[in-house]
C-alpha positions in Angstrom: 40.2 95.4 133.4 43.6 93.3 132.8 47.2 95.1 131.8 50.2 93.4 130.4 53.3 95.2 131.2 56.5 94.4 129.5 59.9 96.0 130.7 63.5 95.1 128.8 65.7 96.9 131.0 69.8 96.5 131.1 69.6 93.8 133.8 66.3 92.0 133.6 63.4 90.7 131.1 60.2 91.2 132.9 56.4 90.6 132.2 53.4 91.5 134.5 49.5 91.4 134.6 47.8 93.7 136.8 43.7 94.1 137.5 42.0 96.3 139.5 41.7 94.7 143.1 43.8 91.9 142.5 47.7 91.0 143.5 50.0 91.5 140.4 51.5 88.5 138.9 55.2 88.5 137.3 57.8 86.8 135.5 61.3 87.8 135.6 64.5 86.7 134.1 67.8 88.0 134.6 69.9 88.4 131.8 73.2 86.1 131.2 76.3 88.0 132.2 79.3 85.9 131.9 81.4 85.2 135.1 83.7 88.4 135.9 82.0 90.9 133.7 79.9 93.6 134.6 77.2 93.5 132.3 76.2 93.0 128.4 76.6 95.5 125.4 73.2 96.8 124.4 73.4 94.4 121.2 74.0 91.6 123.5 71.0 92.6 125.6 68.9 92.9 122.9 69.4 89.7 121.8 68.9 88.4 125.0 65.6 89.9 125.9 64.1 88.6 122.3 65.0 85.1 123.3 63.9 85.8 126.9 60.9 86.9 126.4 59.7 84.0 124.2 59.9 82.0 127.9 58.8 84.6 130.1 55.4 85.2 128.4 54.3 81.9 128.4 54.9 81.2 131.9 53.2 84.5 132.8 50.0 83.6 130.7 49.9 80.3 131.4 47.5 80.4 134.2 43.6 81.3 133.6 43.2 84.9 133.6 40.8 87.6 132.0 41.0 88.7 128.7 43.9 91.4 128.3 42.3 95.2 128.0 45.9 96.6 127.0 49.6 96.2 126.9 52.2 98.9 128.6 55.9 99.0 127.6 58.9 100.5 128.9 60.2 102.8 126.1 63.1 105.0 127.5 65.2 105.2 130.5 64.0 108.5 132.1 61.0 111.0 130.7 62.5 113.2 128.2 63.0 113.0 124.3 66.6 112.5 124.7 66.6 109.3 127.1 67.1 106.5 125.0 68.7 102.9 125.0 68.2 100.1 122.4 67.0 97.6 125.2 63.7 98.7 125.5 63.1 98.8 122.2 62.5 95.0 122.4 59.7 95.4 124.8 58.2 97.8 122.8 57.7 96.3 119.6 57.0 92.8 121.1 54.6 95.0 123.5 53.1 96.9 120.2 52.7 93.4 117.9 50.9 91.9 121.2 48.4 94.8 121.5 47.7 94.8 117.6 47.1 91.0 117.7 45.0 91.3 120.6 42.9 94.8 119.1 43.8 96.6 122.5 45.4 99.8 123.3 49.1 100.3 123.6 50.8 102.3 126.0 54.5 103.1 126.7 56.0 104.4 129.8 59.5 105.5 130.9 61.4 102.5 133.0 62.0 105.0 135.8 58.3 105.5 136.3 57.6 102.2 136.1 60.2 101.6 139.1 58.4 104.5 141.0 54.8 103.0 140.4 55.9 99.3 141.4 57.7 100.8 144.5 54.8 102.7 145.6 52.1 99.9 145.3 50.9 98.8 148.6 53.1 101.3 150.9 50.4 103.4 152.0 51.7 106.2 150.7 48.7 108.6 149.7 50.6 112.0 149.4 50.5 113.3 146.2 53.4 115.2 146.6 56.7 113.1 147.6 60.3 112.6 147.0 61.5 109.4 145.6 64.7 107.9 145.2 65.7 105.5 142.5 68.6 103.7 143.2 70.2 101.1 140.5 72.8 100.3 138.0 72.0 103.4 135.7 70.5 105.8 138.9 71.1 107.4 142.0 68.2 110.2 141.5 66.1 112.2 144.1 63.0 113.2 142.6 60.2 115.0 143.4 56.5 114.1 142.5 53.7 116.3 142.2 50.8 114.4 141.0 52.1 113.2 137.4 54.8 115.9 137.2 58.4 114.4 138.0 61.2 117.2 138.6 64.8 116.3 139.5 66.4 117.2 142.9 69.8 115.4 143.2 71.6 112.8 142.0 74.9 111.4 141.7 77.4 112.9 139.2 79.5 110.0 138.4 78.9 106.8 139.3 75.9 104.9 140.5 74.6 103.0 143.6 74.3 100.0 141.8 77.7 100.2 139.8 79.4 100.8 143.2 77.7 97.2 144.4 78.5 95.8 141.1 81.8 96.8 140.7 83.3 96.2 144.2 81.3 93.2 143.9 82.9 91.7 141.0 86.4 92.5 142.2 85.3 90.4 145.0 84.8 87.4 142.8 81.1 87.9 143.4 78.4 86.9 140.3 76.8 89.8 138.3 74.6 91.5 139.4 76.1 91.8 142.7 73.7 92.6 145.4 72.5 90.0 146.9 75.8 88.0 147.0 77.4 91.3 148.3 74.5 91.8 151.0 75.6 88.0 152.2 78.9 89.1 152.8 78.4 92.3 154.4 76.3 91.4 157.1 79.3 89.3 158.2 81.4 92.1 158.2 82.3 94.9 160.3 81.7 98.5 159.0 84.1 101.2 160.8 82.7 104.3 158.3 86.4 104.5 156.9 84.9 105.5 153.4 84.0 108.8 153.1 81.1 110.7 151.3 81.7 113.1 149.0 79.0 115.9 147.8 79.3 119.4 146.1 78.3 122.4 148.1 74.5 122.3 147.5 74.0 118.8 148.7 72.3 117.6 146.1 75.1 116.4 143.9 77.2 113.3 145.3 80.2 111.6 144.0 80.4 107.7 144.3 83.7 107.4 142.3 86.2 108.3 145.2 84.3 105.6 147.5 84.9 103.0 144.5 88.6 104.1 144.2 89.2 103.6 148.2 87.1 100.4 148.7 89.7 99.0 145.8 92.5 100.2 147.6 91.1 97.8 150.8 90.6 94.9 148.2 94.2 95.2 146.9 95.5 95.5 150.5 93.9 92.2 151.6 91.0 93.7 153.7 88.7 91.1 154.6 86.0 90.4 152.1 83.2 90.7 154.6 84.4 94.1 155.8 85.0 95.8 152.3 81.2 94.8 151.4 80.1 96.1 154.9 81.8 99.4 154.0 80.1 99.5 150.9 76.5 99.6 152.3 78.1 102.0 154.9 78.8 104.8 152.4 75.8 104.3 150.6 73.7 104.7 153.7 75.5 107.9 154.4 75.1 109.3 150.9 71.6 108.4 150.5 70.5 109.5 153.6 72.2 113.1 153.3 71.0 113.6 149.9 67.5 113.0 150.9 68.2 115.2 153.8 69.2 118.1 151.4 66.4 117.1 148.9 63.4 117.0 152.2 64.9 120.9 152.9 64.9 122.1 148.9 61.2 120.7 148.4 59.9 121.3 151.9 58.6 117.4 151.6 59.2 114.7 154.4 57.4 111.7 152.8 60.2 109.6 151.0 59.7 106.6 148.6 62.8 104.5 147.8 62.7 102.4 144.6 65.3 100.6 142.3 67.2 97.4 142.4 69.4 98.3 145.2 66.8 99.8 147.4 65.8 96.0 147.6 68.7 95.5 150.0 67.4 94.6 153.7 70.6 95.6 155.0 70.4 99.4 153.6 67.0 99.8 154.5 67.8 99.1 157.9 70.8 101.1 158.1 69.2 103.9 156.3 65.9 103.4 159.1 68.6 103.2 162.1 70.3 106.3 160.9 67.2 108.3 160.5 66.1 107.3 163.8 69.3 108.4 165.4 69.4 111.6 163.9 65.8 112.6 164.4 65.3 114.3 161.0 61.3 113.9 160.9 61.6 112.2 157.6 58.8 109.4 156.8 60.6 106.2 154.9 58.4 104.5 152.4 60.4 101.1 150.9 58.4 99.2 148.2 57.9 95.3 148.4 61.6 93.7 147.5 59.7 92.1 144.5 58.6 95.5 143.4 61.8 97.5 144.1 64.4 95.7 141.2 63.8 95.7 137.9 60.3 94.8 136.9 57.3 95.2 135.2 54.5 95.3 137.6 54.8 99.0 137.7 54.9 99.5 134.3 51.5 97.3 134.0 49.9 99.4 136.6 50.4 102.6 134.4 49.3 100.7 131.5 45.8 100.0 133.5 45.7 103.7 134.7 46.4 105.0 131.1 43.3 102.3 129.9 41.0 103.8 132.7 41.5 107.2 131.6 40.7 105.9 128.0 37.5 104.7 129.2 36.7 107.9 130.9 37.2 110.0 128.0 35.6 107.9 125.9 32.4 108.2 128.6 32.8 112.0 128.5 32.3 111.9 124.7 35.7 113.1 124.0 37.9 112.1 121.1 40.6 109.8 121.9 
């Protein structure tokens, strides 16, 4: 069985092939963003995905592979009927057409579930009940996973982790998306934890807009770029760790999966593990492989494979599909 996954997010055009017992294959291309800009308008991103899927898919499919058994695409940012972004409709329409041409089933999944599935792949995390932290340009969400049910526990109420990275990175003159470039600067700098974390009383709702304002003031004051970058990762580490502690206490869960583009940062992972060990919290961190943490279609393909297997099982049981 082979599943083709498509993900057309606000950052990346992605396609992947996943088969049972085999290493996933993927092709990705960042959306083109002009220097000094912090992303594309939805209409621009839709056009870019239409163009880039026609480049990404041939590269993915050029190597020999078994017949595709099903196609799955990200259809929305998160769970919920009110979750919608036009960019995802590119992957949905292309995926539906490919599935029809191949006469195979077509499935959809929220982008966030794809992130979690990709990050979990190969980690050894076996628990059915765990906390997933989704860190990206559009999310800073602590989620309780209980089987197939996702329940929100905590989140940022203003700016998201990826937005903080990109806004400070662009202000420092770095290319968008800024994560890898800001991290490269940060490892050369000195963090003195000068930017405080900000939480509401429940400890499950954090604020990052104040951190952005202070970091921008540091840039205006002429602080060395590498020190500003280091402070970004310092405040993110402290914010994320406190959010996870609060979520763990609320849910009674110690296993934590960290997913999303910001989670691909080796520096942030290092800082989180060091802080966790120093504080002896008992939390167990699981990190997805870096190439499966940023926007990708691997998790989408894995979900498609799982849905296809369920379809076969229902068929074998003689139930209506």
